[in-house]
Phi, psi and omega in degrees: 000132181237123174252135181256127183239151165262147178250121179248123180262134179232152173277179181297330181275004177091356179287145182278135178273123177254162176080193185268150173265111190260343184229159176297326180298316179297321180294320182290338180286345181276124185261347182216132172248120182248123175269114182245111181301132172060027181289149179240159177094174179057037177085002180247153179249131180295139178256144179294152177283123180239113181291136177294155182255135178292142180295138181296137181298152175241159182244139177219119000289168180292163179302153179141207180280131179221155175287156178301136181089001180303135177267129180249123180261140177248146181205153172230139182283354176285117182302134177081359182290145173259148182243131177245143185213164173228159179242002184254012179088353180278161179282128181294145175280174180275004177209164180293119179190148179057237180267002179279127182240154175274127180285125177231325181223159179306148185265127179276126179261108181253336174225179178302131182229142167247109181260126174241139186215149171228159176242140181230155176202138184304132180084354180251157171283132179305151181292171170291160179279128176257145183224142178215130180253124181247135176243126182280128177279123182267125179240345182226143178294140178293142184297146179295153178237128179268142175218127000288165182290144175281158011263339187106219011281157178232152173282165178249147001283155179233126177264125181249133174248149180230132181214152174243137177296344180284119181302136176078004181289140174261146184242132176242141185215162172229154183245008185245016181086353179281167181271123178294150182231154172223127358302161186297130172221157175057230184268014178289138179231149176276127181286134177251108184296339179287340183248323187075197177234120181260119178264109188232014178207151180276076181235174179051036176065028177097017178068080175267097190260143172232141182225149181225136178247139179228155176205147182301136176081358182238156175290141179303149179292170170290154176279131181247135181256143173219104183260097186278139174254120183246149178234147179290153179301141178281127179302144181291142178261004180254135177293148179294148180296134180295152173248149181246132178230126359289168182296154177304144180166191179257133181230151181276349181221163179299145182235146171265119184259128179255126176253130182223152173233137178293346182284117181301135177078004182285155176248138182251124173256145183212163172229165179237007182248013178088355177278161179285132179291144177282161178258000000 
């Protein structure tokens, strides 16, 4: 920050000294030196007022590859400056609004992030916008996700899908509460996304499923459990619709019509005038 001042020399009586001071005696006769910002006259030229600029924020660690969960600290060397930032790639505003947030604590990077930041301070010109792009280094396959979520209860049959956010990951699972293994051993099965897993019987204690995701070059995912609770279908409380024999139509002779319902023990009420039968 640079401030430009004019220097005005005065005598004891307050008169302004003009011209050059050529001797020590002349200098010693001056009793007051007044620094007047942007003063004009007396051989000096007024300078325009230029607001100082806040120092541009810095990022620590610097942009680049970072492990998941890395904390990124923002700072400005201008004392007392506040930092505003965004995580969606947009330019931060000079105040908290929309996606612009006030920086208070280090930012955790869990996925790829583009952090943009500015620093502000009262009476100063806001800093330039600083930008840093962070890419998370993936070392482990993302854990499988079951859909629908356990436990339920759900009616049967129930189709369950299992997926990992890691592209190309293969999923191995068990339905007996055991831990799936790769290579496949015991009751471990390879999940087929085209089919899913259909739970259609109340076996294995309600389908206590565990799943594991793997992908080349990465550490296997954590094992995820989904213990589904299934219930048998509730019997219908409505009698089956009656059937008429022979079927409705036009006949050349009188017909005996038989009305039947598949529901055992049901009673059939009927009318012959087109009105709805009472219950």
